[in-house]
N, C-alpha and C positions, 0 to 999 in steps of 0.2 A: 066477951065471946069465949066460948069453950073451945079448947083445942083437941077435945076427944072426938075425932072424926073418923069415918071409915078410911081404911088404908088407901083406897083408890083415889081419895080426895086430898091426901096428905101433901103431895107435891104442889097441887094447885093453890093451896092456901098456906104454903110455907112462909110467905112473907108476912102473913098476919100472925102466925104462931111463933116463928123463929126469925126475927128480923136480922140477926147476925148471919144466919144461914143464907138469907137472900143476898146479902152483900158479898158473900164468899163464893157463891155458886150461881151459875146461869142455867136456866132450864130452857131447852129448845122449845120455841113457841108452837112448832108444828105438831108436836105429839108429846103428851105427858110421859109416854113410855120411852122416849128418846133418851139417850145417855147425855148427861150434862157435858157442855163444852168446857174446855179449859178457860179459866178466868183470865181476862186481860190484866197484865200487871199495871200497877199505878204509874201515872206519868212521872217522869224523872228528868229533870233538866240538869245538864252539866255544862260548866263554863269552859270555853276553849278560845282559840284565836287562830288566825291565818298568818302564814309566814310571808312577809313582804319580800319582793325581789326573787321569788322562786315560782315562776309561772307553771312549771311542770307539776308542782305540788299544789299550789293555790293560785289560780289565775284570777286577775281582777276583771271587772265587768267589761264586756265587749270582746273577750277572747273566744276563740273557736271552741275550746273545751275548758271546763271548770278547774281542771287540775286533778291529778291522781288522788291526793290526800283528801281534797274536798269531796270527790266521788266516793272514797272509802267511808267518810263520815255519813254520806247519804245512804250508802249500802247498809251500814249499821242501823240507821234509823228505820230502814225498811225491814230489817231482820227482827228488830224489837220496836214495834210501832209506838210504844210508850216512852222510849228513850229519845231524848231530844238534846240538841247542842245549841248553846247561845254563844255569841261572840265571833261567829265565822266572818262577819263583816269587818272585823278589826284586822288590818294588815300591819303587822308589827315586825321590826327587825328580830332576827333569831335570838340575839343576846337578851332582848327584852322578854321574849317569850320564855326563855330559859329562866330568867330571874323571876317572872311571875309564877312559873311552875314550881320553882324551888320555894317560893314564899307562899304557895298555896292560894294565889290570887286567881288562878285558873285550875280546873280539876283534871283536865286531860289535854293531850296534844298528839295529833297525828302529823307527821311521822318523824321519828328521831333515830339516829344510829346510837347504839350503846357505847359507852366508854366507862372506865373506872371512875373518873371524876363525876360524870353524870349520874352514875348509879349510887353515888354517895348522897345525892340530893333528892332524887325521886325514884319511883319504881317503874318497871316495864311489864306489860302483860305478855305472857309467854306464847304469843302467836306472831311469827314474822309476817310482815305485810308484803314486802317485795325486796329484791336484791338490786343493788346499784354497783356500778363499776367506776373506779377512779381513773380519770383520763387527763391528759395534758393537751392544752391548746397552744399553738404557735401561730405566728403570722405566716401568711401564705408564702411570702418570699424568703422566709427564714430557712436556711439549709441545714440547720441542726437536726440530727436524728436522735430521738429519745428511745433507746432500746430497753432501758431499765433504770434502776435507781442511780447507778454510777454516772450515767450521762446527765440525769436531772440534777444531781449534786454538783457536777462540774458547771453546768449552765447557771446554777443559782449563785455561784461565786462571783459572777459578773453583775447580775441583778437578782434580787430576791424573787422567788416565784410568788405570784399573787394567789391568795385564797380568800374567800369571803369571810367577813367578820363573823365570829361565833361558830364557824363550821368546825366539826370534830376532825375534819380532814387536816387541819393545822397540826393536830397531835400526830397524825400519821407522818407528815413531813418532818416534824421535829424528831420522831423516833428514827427516821431514815437519814437524819443529819443533813437535811436539805434546808438551805436558808430561805426564809419565806417572809412575806409581809401580809398582814391582815388589814391593810389600808382600805380596800374596797368594801363597801357596805353590802354588796351582793355580787352574784356572778356576772350580771350584765355590766355593772360598773367595772369589774375586773377586766372584762373583755375590752371595754372602751379604753382602759388604761394600757392594755396590751397594744392596741392599735396606735396609741399615742407614743409608744416607745418607752413607757414608764417601767416596763418589765419585758422579759423575753418569753415568759410562759405563764399560763394560768392552770391551776390544779383544781378540778371540780368533778362532780358526779355526772355520769353520762346522761341520766334522765333530766338533770337540771340544764345541761348544755344543749340538748336536742332542740327544744323550741327556740332557744336564743340564737343558735347558729343559722336558723332559717330566716331570721329577721333581716330586712334589707341592709341595715347598717353593718351587719357582720358577714352576710352571705358572700362568698367569693373572696373574702379578705383574710380569713382565718382557716386553719386546718388542724385536724386532730392527729396527734402522734399515734402510731399503730398500737403501742403497748397498752395493756391494762395492768396498772400497777397494784391494784388491790380490789377486793370485792367486800361489800358489807351488806347487812340486812337492816331494813327500816322497821321500827316497832312503834307501838302505842305507849306513850309515857303517861303515867298518872301521878298526881300529887300524893305525897306520903300520907296526908290526912284524909284521903278519900275513903269513905266507909266501905265495909265488905259488900253490902248489897249492890251499889252501883258498880263496884269492881267485878262482881260475879256476872251481872247482866251484860257489861261490856265484853267480858271474856267469853260468855256463852254466845253472844252475837258474832264475835270474831271466829270462834270455833265453828259455828254453823257456816259462815261464809267460806272458811278454809275447806271444810268437808265437802261443801257443794260446788267448789271450784270458783266461787265468786272472786276471791282475792287474786287468783291466778289470771282470770279473764280480764280483770281491770288492769293488772300489771302489764299484760301483753298488749293492751290497747295503747299504753304509753311507752312501751319498750322502744327505745331509739334504734333506728336501722342504720343510720350513717352510711347511706349508699351501699348497703350490703356488708359493711364491716362489723365485727363483733363489738 
C-alpha cells in the first residue's frame, strides 16, 4: 500500500503508514481534527512491603482504616495509573524491611524517618509525607511528670525506656543519653510490657500511639506525658539500585499530591487528637 495520501487522510491511516507513531500517540476517536491526548505511561511494578505492628501506618485486615502509609500508596497509584506496587500484603518487622531495602530485595518503602545511618544504605525522595511527634507513655497511676529530657533521663536510670525494635527513635534516645531497651518488637508489645511493670515509660510516635491507646487493653490504663520531645518527617525510601525512570515517576506523583493538597489531607485524617492535646 502506498503512503502517498491526501493530507486530510494522513492521521486516519497513520497506523498503516507509521506503526511506530501509532504506538507513541493516541488520536481522539471523535474527530480527526482533535488534538492528540497524552499517552499513558507503560505499566511499572515496584516491590514494597507493609510494616508489622504499626496499624497507623499499615493496618491489617478488619481494621477501620487501612493505615496512612497504605493510603499514600493508593494515592500514588491514582496519581499515576500505570504505577503499581506489589508486596503490600507482606507484614514484616521494621528491621527486616530495612534489611530488604538495603539489599534491594524491595524497591520502595512508605514511610521512614531519615537518619545518617539510613541514608548510607538507601535514598529518600525529596517530598515529605507527614510530620510525627515523639511522645512518652506512662501508666495511669504513675505520678512521674516528664517535662523534658532531664526527667526522662532520670526515669530511665531506674528502668530503661522501651522503644520498638528498629525504630530510629532509639537513636534519638541515645543522643539524649536516655537509657533504653529495644526488647519489644513493636509499639503494642512495648505498651503491654509497660502495663506489666517491665518499664516505666514507652517512647514512640504520636501517630503510632493514637490507634493503640484506643484499644480496650490500653484505654484507661495508660496516659501520655504532656511534653513533645521532638518532631520528625516521614519520607519515601527507595533502594539505591532503583533506575531513574521509576524514581522520576514516583517523585512526580508525590509532587502532584503535595501540590494538590492530597498529602496534607491524608495526614490530617490520621492526625491524633488525644482529647484535644497537641
